C-alpha positions as CSV (number, residue, x, y, z in Angstrom):
1,V,85.4,44.8,99.9
2,H,83.2,42.6,97.8
3,D,85.0,42.9,94.4
4,P,87.5,40.0,94.4
5,I,89.9,41.6,91.8
6,F,89.9,44.9,93.6
7,L,90.3,43.1,96.9
8,S,93.3,41.1,95.6
9,T,95.0,44.1,94.0
10,M,94.7,46.3,97.2
11,A,95.7,43.4,99.4
12,E,98.9,42.8,97.3
13,S,99.7,46.5,97.4
14,L,99.3,46.8,101.1
15,L,101.4,43.6,101.6
16,R,104.2,45.2,99.5
17,C,104.0,48.3,101.8
18,G,104.6,46.1,104.8
19,Y,101.0,45.7,106.1
20,R,99.7,42.4,107.2
21,V,96.4,41.8,105.3
22,T,93.5,39.5,105.9
23,P,90.9,40.0,103.2
24,A,87.2,39.4,103.9
25,E,84.6,39.7,101.1
26,H,81.5,39.6,103.3
27,L,80.0,40.7,106.6
28,D,80.5,37.5,108.7
29,P,84.2,36.9,107.9
30,A,84.9,40.6,108.5
31,L,83.3,40.6,111.9
32,S,85.0,37.3,112.8
33,L,88.3,39.0,112.1
34,V,87.5,41.8,114.5
35,E,86.4,39.3,117.2
36,G,89.3,36.9,116.6
37,P,92.6,36.7,118.4
38,D,94.6,38.7,115.8
39,K,92.6,41.9,115.9
40,P,93.1,44.3,113.0
41,D,94.3,47.9,113.4
42,V,92.7,49.1,110.2
43,L,89.5,48.3,108.4
44,V,89.1,49.1,104.7
45,V,85.5,48.8,103.8
46,D,83.4,49.3,100.7
47,I,80.4,51.5,101.5
48,M,78.1,49.5,99.1
49,M,78.1,45.8,100.0
50,P,76.2,43.0,98.3
51,Q,74.3,42.2,101.5
52,I,71.6,43.9,103.4
53,I,74.0,45.9,105.6
54,N,76.2,48.7,104.1
55,G,79.9,49.2,104.8
56,I,79.2,52.1,107.2
57,D,77.1,49.8,109.4
58,L,79.7,47.1,109.2
59,A,82.3,49.6,110.3
60,R,80.1,50.7,113.2
61,M,79.7,47.1,114.3
62,A,83.5,46.6,114.1
63,R,84.1,49.8,116.1
64,L,81.7,48.6,118.9
65,R,83.8,45.5,119.2
66,L,87.1,47.2,118.7
67,P,86.9,51.0,119.5
68,S,90.6,51.6,118.4
69,I,90.1,50.4,114.9
70,V,91.0,52.9,112.1
71,T,88.5,52.8,109.2
72,V,88.9,53.9,105.6
73,F,85.9,53.8,103.3
74,I,85.8,53.1,99.6
75,T,83.0,53.7,97.2
76,G,82.3,53.5,93.5
77,F,79.0,55.4,93.8
78,M,78.0,58.9,94.5
79,L,76.1,58.5,97.7
80,P,76.4,61.8,99.7
81,E,74.0,60.7,102.4
82,L,76.0,57.6,103.2
83,E,79.4,59.4,102.8
84,Q,78.3,62.0,105.3
85,M,77.8,59.1,107.8
86,A,81.3,57.8,107.3
87,F,83.7,58.4,110.2
88,G,86.9,58.1,108.3
89,P,88.3,59.0,104.9
90,V,86.2,58.2,101.8
91,L,88.0,57.2,98.7
92,R,86.4,56.9,95.3
93,K,87.0,54.0,93.0
94,P,89.1,53.4,91.1
95,V,91.5,53.8,94.1
96,E,95.2,53.7,93.4
97,P,97.2,51.7,95.9
98,E,99.3,54.8,96.9
99,E,96.1,56.7,97.6
100,L,94.8,53.9,99.9
101,V,98.2,53.7,101.8
102,A,98.2,57.5,102.2
103,A,94.7,57.5,103.5
104,I,95.5,54.7,106.0
105,E,98.6,56.4,107.2
106,A,96.9,59.8,107.5
107,E,93.9,58.4,109.4
108,C,96.3,56.4,111.7
109,A,98.2,59.6,112.4
110,R,95.1,61.6,113.0
111,R,93.7,59.0,115.4
112,T,97.0,58.8,117.3
113,G,96.9,62.5,117.7
114,E,93.5,62.3,119.3
115,T,94.6,60.0,122.1
């Protein structure tokens, strides 16, 4: 997620809910996390990113490296064509912390049920 205030607020909320959070504002740090020794279980990604690549492409790249990763998408824009390409829940900004936690838990439960 590229908005530092939003990123900080959501990270703090997830920490309070017991999640371990490692924020990444851009593509390279996010992919480094997926490739690093402490691989994440969940990726929360903004569909619109300030770089050439969009959040869906980032999530695809992450999933190629880590197929088990659960992904939740966030967007502040109405982009039906991109949202249709998302392979996880899509939340609209402003996102309440409880809404994000509920989406993460639901997607984790859904993915667990698939295996």
